[in-house]
C-alpha positions in Angstrom: -40.4 -102.3 -90.6 -44.0 -102.7 -89.2 -46.6 -99.7 -88.5 -46.1 -100.3 -85.0 -42.6 -99.3 -85.2 -42.7 -96.7 -87.5 -45.1 -95.0 -84.9 -42.8 -95.5 -81.8 -40.1 -94.2 -84.1 -41.9 -91.3 -85.0 -42.9 -90.3 -81.6 -39.8 -90.8 -80.5 -38.4 -88.2 -82.9 -41.1 -85.9 -82.0 -40.4 -86.2 -78.6 -37.0 -85.6 -78.9 -37.6 -82.5 -81.4 -39.8 -80.9 -79.0 -37.6 -81.5 -76.1 -34.9 -79.3 -78.2 -36.9 -77.0 -79.2 -38.4 -76.2 -75.4 -34.3 -76.2 -74.4 -33.9 -74.0 -77.2 -36.6 -71.3 -76.0 -35.9 -71.8 -72.3 -31.9 -71.3 -72.7 -29.4 -71.6 -69.7 -30.6 -70.3 -66.2 -29.2 -66.2 -66.1 -26.2 -65.8 -63.8 -27.4 -63.5 -61.0 -26.1 -59.7 -61.6 -23.0 -59.2 -59.8 -23.6 -56.3 -57.3 -22.6 -52.9 -58.2 -18.6 -52.6 -56.6 -18.9 -48.9 -56.1 -22.4 -48.8 -54.5 -20.9 -51.5 -52.0 -17.8 -49.3 -51.2 -20.0 -46.3 -50.6 -21.7 -48.1 -47.9 -18.6 -49.4 -46.8 -17.6 -45.6 -46.4 -20.4 -44.7 -44.4 -19.5 -47.1 -42.0 -15.9 -46.0 -41.9 -16.8 -42.7 -41.2 -18.6 -43.3 -38.3 -15.5 -44.8 -36.7 -14.6 -41.4 -36.9 -10.4 -40.6 -35.7 -9.1 -44.4 -35.4 -5.5 -44.8 -33.9 -3.7 -47.1 -35.9 -0.2 -47.2 -34.7 1.7 -46.2 -31.8 5.5 -45.8 -30.8 7.5 -44.7 -27.8 10.5 -42.2 -27.6 12.9 -40.8 -25.3 14.6 -37.3 -25.8 17.6 -36.3 -23.9 17.9 -32.8 -24.0 20.4 -30.2 -22.3 20.8 -27.0 -21.4 23.2 -24.3 -19.4 23.9 -20.9 -18.5 26.9 -18.8 -16.8 26.2 -16.4 -13.9 28.8 -13.7 -12.6 31.2 -16.8 -14.1 29.4 -19.6 -12.5 27.9 -22.5 -14.8 24.8 -24.1 -14.3 23.7 -27.1 -16.4 20.6 -29.5 -16.6 20.3 -32.4 -18.5 16.7 -33.9 -19.0 15.4 -37.3 -20.3 11.9 -37.2 -21.1 10.3 -40.5 -22.5 6.5 -39.8 -24.2 4.3 -42.3 -26.2 3.3 -40.5 -29.9 0.0 -42.1 -31.4 -0.6 -42.0 -35.3 -4.1 -42.0 -36.9 -6.3 -41.2 -39.7 -9.9 -39.4 -39.1 -11.9 -41.5 -41.7 -14.7 -38.7 -41.2 -12.8 -36.6 -43.8 -12.9 -39.5 -46.3 -15.2 -38.7 -49.0 -17.0 -40.4 -52.0 -14.5 -38.5 -54.3 -11.8 -40.7 -52.5 -13.2 -43.9 -54.0 -12.9 -44.7 -57.5 -13.6 -47.9 -59.5 -11.5 -49.3 -62.6 -13.4 -52.3 -64.3 -10.5 -53.4 -66.3 -8.7 -54.0 -63.5 -11.7 -55.0 -61.0 -9.5 -52.4 -58.9 -11.5 -50.2 -56.1 -8.8 -47.5 -55.1 -9.3 -45.2 -52.0 -7.2 -42.0 -51.3 -6.8 -41.2 -47.5 -6.7 -38.0 -45.8 -3.3 -37.0 -44.3 -1.6 -39.1 -41.5 -2.1 -37.4 -38.2 0.5 -37.3 -35.1 -0.8 -37.0 -31.7 1.1 -34.3 -28.9 3.9 -36.9 -27.2 1.9 -38.2 -24.3 5.1 -37.6 -21.6 5.6 -40.3 -19.1 6.2 -38.5 -16.0 6.9 -41.7 -13.7 10.1 -42.3 -16.2 11.5 -38.6 -16.4 14.7 -37.9 -15.1 16.9 -34.8 -14.6 20.6 -34.6 -13.5 21.7 -30.9 -12.7 25.5 -29.4 -12.1 26.3 -26.3 -10.8 23.9 -25.7 -7.9 25.6 -22.1 -6.8 24.8 -20.7 -10.0 21.1 -21.8 -9.9 20.7 -20.6 -5.9 22.0 -16.8 -7.1 19.9 -16.9 -10.3 16.5 -18.1 -11.9 18.6 -20.1 -14.0 17.4 -23.6 -12.6 13.8 -22.3 -13.7 15.2 -21.4 -17.3 16.8 -24.3 -17.7 13.6 -26.3 -17.2 11.6 -24.2 -19.5 14.7 -24.7 -22.1 14.7 -28.1 -21.7 11.4 -28.7 -21.9 10.8 -26.8 -25.1 13.5 -28.7 -26.7 12.4 -32.1 -25.5 9.0 -31.7 -26.9 10.8 -30.8 -30.2 13.2 -33.9 -30.3 9.9 -36.1 -29.2 8.4 -34.7 -32.4 11.4 -35.2 -34.7 11.4 -38.7 -33.6 7.6 -39.3 -34.3 8.0 -37.4 -37.7 11.2 -39.7 -39.3 10.8 -42.0 -42.2 11.0 -45.6 -40.2 8.3 -44.4 -38.1 6.1 -42.3 -40.7 6.1 -45.5 -42.9 4.9 -48.0 -40.5 2.4 -45.9 -39.3 0.9 -45.3 -43.0 1.4 -49.0 -43.6 -0.9 -50.2 -40.4 -3.4 -47.3 -41.9 -3.4 -48.8 -45.4 -3.7 -52.2 -44.8 -6.4 -51.5 -41.9 -8.6 -49.5 -44.4 -8.1 -51.7 -47.6 -8.8 -54.8 -45.1 -12.3 -52.2 -44.2 -13.1 -52.3 -47.8 -12.0 -55.4 -49.4 -14.4 -57.4 -46.6 -17.8 -56.6 -47.9 -17.0 -56.7 -51.6 -15.6 -60.2 -51.5 -18.1 -61.5 -49.0 -20.9 -60.1 -51.6 -19.1 -61.9 -54.4 -17.0 -59.3 -55.8 -13.7 -60.6 -56.8 -11.9 -57.2 -56.3 -8.7 -55.4 -55.4 -8.4 -52.5 -53.1 -5.4 -50.0 -53.6 -4.9 -47.5 -50.9 -2.8 -44.6 -51.0 -1.3 -41.4 -49.1 -0.8 -38.3 -50.9 1.3 -35.6 -49.9 0.5 -31.8 -49.6 1.5 -31.2 -53.4 -0.9 -34.5 -54.6 2.3 -36.5 -55.1 1.8 -40.1 -54.0 3.6 -40.5 -51.2 2.6 -44.3 -49.9 0.8 -46.7 -51.7 -0.3 -50.5 -50.9 -2.5 -52.7 -52.7 -4.8 -55.9 -50.9 -5.8 -58.3 -53.9 -7.8 -61.3 -53.6 -6.1 -64.4 -52.8 -6.2 -67.1 -55.8 -7.2 -70.6 -55.6 -4.1 -71.8 -55.7 -2.7 -70.1 -52.6 -6.0 -71.1 -50.8 -5.2 -74.9 -51.6 -1.7 -73.9 -50.1 -2.9 -72.6 -47.2 -5.5 -75.3 -46.4 -2.8 -78.1 -47.1 -0.5 -76.1 -44.4 -3.2 -76.2 -41.9 -3.5 -80.0 -42.3 
């Protein structure tokens, strides 16, 4: 090998060595740090509290009640059909930082909601029906008024009994948990935090009475949805 070739080979080896040394010194570009999930959750909490009391579910009920009285051997009876709408909501102003928790191993944000609130029944007076029997007894006494009062109290109690039944309470809690989970999950995932959001209600004794998990959709799920839309 002549001198020219030796010089070119030496120059090539030197360039390779220098390039490798520079690459090792510089290293790969560092990945940007992931935003702090709890800080993002606290920011979302402030926005949620600004919403105040939110109505997340409503249902219509109808109470059918009867009352009767006897005066001087005469019987008076009234039946009342009272339809009403009841609204279920959550007061987000009661949500505090202590109600949020981040679990790094499972990458899950936990949110504990304040108790579900139920409104006073909003009576649809245009649809109220009343049937009576025993007009003579009501004519000689104040039975008509007392029967109306008794039926009104009974109807309100019956409406609240229906509103607090297991099925509508479950539907209302599910709606509330889904709404709140989505409001916390969207900012986290928009910031690049691949996190699940767990939302729950506790009973007055501190026991868990309802639970919902919003988990991030995997790549396979997203691909299936994309294929289904084509």
